[in-house]
C-alpha positions, -999 to 999 in steps of 0.1 A, spaced: -420 300 -584 -457 309 -583 -465 276 -600 -446 257 -572 -465 276 -545 -498 268 -563 -488 231 -566 -479 227 -529 -510 247 -518 -532 224 -539 -516 193 -525 -520 205 -489 -556 214 -495 -563 179 -509 -546 163 -480 -562 185 -453 -597 180 -468 -593 142 -467 -574 137 -435 -587 166 -413 -621 172 -428 -614 208 -437 -641 219 -461 -628 252 -474 -601 266 -451 -571 246 -439 -568 234 -403 -542 252 -382 -515 225 -387 -519 224 -425 -520 262 -427 -487 264 -408 -472 238 -431 -483 258 -462 -469 290 -447 -436 273 -440 -435 258 -475 -443 292 -492 -415 308 -471 -390 281 -481 -399 284 -518 -397 322 -517 -362 322 -501 -347 294 -522 -311 301 -528 -315 290 -565 -341 315 -572 -360 310 -605 -336 282 -615 -345 261 -585 -349 224 -590 -378 204 -577 -374 200 -540 -370 162 -542 -340 167 -566 -324 196 -547 -289 194 -533 -298 219 -505 -325 207 -482 -338 238 -466 -368 222 -448 -363 212 -412 -365 174 -408 -399 175 -391 -414 197 -418 -397 176 -445 -415 145 -432 -448 163 -430 -446 176 -466 -435 142 -478 -466 127 -462 -488 153 -479 -472 147 -513 -474 110 -510 -512 113 -503 -521 142 -526 -498 135 -556 -517 106 -571 -550 123 -564 -540 155 -582 -544 139 -616 -582 137 -610 -587 170 -593 -562 193 -610 -549 174 -641 -531 203 -658 -512 212 -627 -504 176 -620 -491 170 -655 -469 201 -654 -455 191 -621 -447 156 -634 -431 169 -665 -409 194 -646 -398 168 -621 -392 140 -645 -383 154 -679 -366 187 -673 -338 174 -651 -357 187 -621 -354 223 -632 -384 246 -631 -391 267 -662 
């Protein structure tokens, strides 16, 4: 689960830097989104066997937050390969080749 938190944190930082001009720290909106995402990951009912969120049968994000995180992921996902290649490749492998299950 730590890897998932790191992945979402990285994506939100990439997004916030590009969209909101945040140099080091996140803006208040993005910091709130990260806090919310960390809480959702931590309290996932599947625990360590949790699937990637896009393949999950239980959507625990509120609809507004789900749309915000989708926007972040659409923007940051393709850019992660250049900034954090190992993290991006692991995320891609987990979501595509492991049936959506985290290892």
